[in-house]
N, C-alpha and C positions, 0 to 999 in steps of 0.2 A: 896211753902215752900220746902226747901231742907231737905232731911232726910237721915238717915243712912240705909244701906241695909246689911243684913248679909246673907252669903251663906255658905252652908256646902260643903266642898271639902274632897275627900279622901286624905289620906296622900300622895299618889302618885300624885294626881292632884295638891295639894298644893306645892309639891316639883317642879313639872313641871312649875307651875305658877311663883314660886320664881326664878327659873333658867331663864325663859324667861324674866321676869321683869329685873333681874340683867343684862342680855345680852343687854337689850335695855336702860339701865341706868334709869329705872323707878321703882317705888314701885309697889308691887302687886296690891295695891288699884288703882293706876293710870292706870295700864294695864287693870284691870277689868272694870273701868269706860269707858275706850276707847272701850272695847268690847261691853259693853251695849249700848253705843252711836251708834256704828256701826250697831248693830241689830235694834235699833230704826229707824235709817236712812233707812236701807234696807226695813224694814217693811212699812214705810211711802211711799217709792218709789214704792214698789210692789203694795200696795193698790191703789195708784194713777194710775198705769199702768192698773190694773184690771178695775178700773172705766172708764178709757179712752177706753179700749177694749169693755166694755159693752155699752158705749155710741155709739161707732162705729157700733156695731151690731144692736143697736136700730135704727140707721140711715140707716141700710142696707148696710153699708160699709164693705162688706165681700168678700172673694174670693171663687169661686166655688171649691168643693172638688178636682176635677180633676187637677186644677191648683196647689193646695197645694201639692197633691201627686207627680206631676211632679217636682215641686220645691224641694221637699224632696229627690226624687230619684237623681236629678242632684247634690244636695248638698252632699248626701252620696257617689255618684260616685266620686266626687272631693276629698272627705275625704279619700277614699280607694286608690286613686292615689297618695296621699301625702306620 
């Protein structure tokens, strides 16, 4: 069942939401709905990734700490060179 949701915004937040919605040719409600849907999609994907990670650990599919540390050092060295 679909329902209404009320949120409280400060006047500054409401003005910012109105301006953003106007710049995207949307209503503030449409923009808020888009944001809520994005959060829900992200949360679902994050939870699935955590479950996959936990399943991998349970199966012993993990990397030794030294390999992870070396990979991170290589990654950070590449970042600092950029």
